[in-house]
C-alpha positions as CSV (number, residue, x, y, z in Angstrom):
1,M,-27.4,-1.5,26.1
2,S,-23.6,-0.6,28.5
3,I,-20.9,1.2,27.8
4,R,-18.9,-2.6,27.3
5,K,-20.9,-3.8,25.0
6,M,-20.8,-1.5,22.7
7,F,-17.5,-0.7,22.5
8,A,-16.6,-4.4,22.5
9,A,-19.4,-3.9,18.5
10,A,-17.6,-2.1,17.5
11,A,-14.3,-3.0,18.4
12,V,-15.0,-5.9,16.3
13,V,-17.7,-4.4,13.3
14,A,-13.9,-2.1,13.1
15,A,-11.6,-5.4,13.2
16,V,-13.7,-7.5,10.4
17,A,-13.8,-3.5,8.1
18,G,-9.9,-3.5,9.0
19,A,-9.4,-7.3,8.1
20,G,-11.7,-6.8,4.0
21,L,-9.3,-4.2,3.5
22,M,-6.2,-5.9,4.3
23,T,-7.2,-8.0,1.4
24,A,-8.5,-5.6,-1.1
25,P,-5.0,-5.3,-2.0
26,T,-3.3,-9.1,-2.5
27,A,-6.4,-9.5,-4.3
28,Q,-5.5,-6.7,-6.0
29,A,-2.2,-8.0,-6.7
30,A,-2.8,-11.2,-7.7
31,D,-4.4,-10.2,-10.9
32,T,-2.2,-12.7,-13.6
33,G,-4.3,-10.3,-16.1
34,T,-6.6,-12.7,-16.9
35,T,-9.0,-9.9,-18.6
36,T,-9.5,-9.4,-22.2
37,S,-8.2,-5.9,-22.2
38,S,-4.2,-5.0,-22.3
39,V,-4.2,-2.0,-20.5
40,V,-3.1,-2.9,-17.3
41,Q,-5.2,-1.2,-14.8
42,P,-3.2,1.4,-12.1
43,T,-4.0,0.5,-8.4
44,R,-6.6,2.6,-7.2
45,W,-5.2,3.1,-3.8
46,T,-3.6,6.4,-3.1
47,P,-1.7,7.6,-0.3
48,W,-3.0,10.6,1.6
49,G,-1.1,11.8,4.5
50,S,1.0,10.9,7.3
51,Y,-0.6,11.5,11.4
52,A,0.8,11.2,14.9
53,N,-1.8,8.6,16.1
54,L,-4.0,6.2,14.6
55,G,-7.0,8.3,15.9
56,Q,-6.0,10.8,14.0
57,C,-5.1,8.9,11.3
58,H,-9.1,7.7,11.3
59,W,-10.6,10.9,11.4
60,A,-9.5,11.8,8.3
61,G,-9.9,9.2,6.6
62,N,-13.3,8.9,7.7
63,W,-13.6,12.4,6.3
64,A,-12.0,11.1,3.1
65,V,-14.7,8.4,2.6
66,M,-18.0,11.5,3.8
67,N,-16.3,14.5,1.9
68,A,-13.6,13.1,-0.6
69,G,-14.9,10.4,-2.7
70,A,-14.2,7.5,-0.8
71,S,-14.8,4.7,-0.8
72,Y,-12.3,2.5,1.7
73,F,-9.6,3.9,4.0
74,D,-6.1,2.0,5.9
75,C,-4.2,3.8,8.2
76,A,-1.1,2.0,8.0
77,Y,2.1,1.9,10.9
78,N,5.1,3.0,9.4
79,A,8.0,2.3,11.6
80,Q,10.5,4.3,9.6
81,T,8.7,7.1,10.1
82,N,6.5,6.6,13.3
83,L,3.8,7.7,11.7
84,Y,0.5,6.2,10.6
85,D,0.2,6.2,6.9
86,L,-3.8,7.4,5.5
87,F,-4.5,5.3,2.3
88,I,-7.6,5.6,0.5
89,W,-9.5,3.8,-2.5
90,R,-11.2,5.7,-5.1
91,P,-13.1,3.3,-7.7
């Protein structure tokens, strides 16, 4: 497999994973409270820091998944601070 194909495959996997992460908070916010529990569940996306570039943010997110008990991570660009904010999901 050529290097170009490997990078293309990695880009597709990253795009699919990113799309899945973007729908998780939306699905949680759309919950109308139809469960039988009377306790409101807190948001499980936790801010985990801000980073100068996307590469640093992804590295820290991968570290959180491998070592800190996170299931998912998301790096969101913050236009006010010009930094990438890292959010992790812990079940």
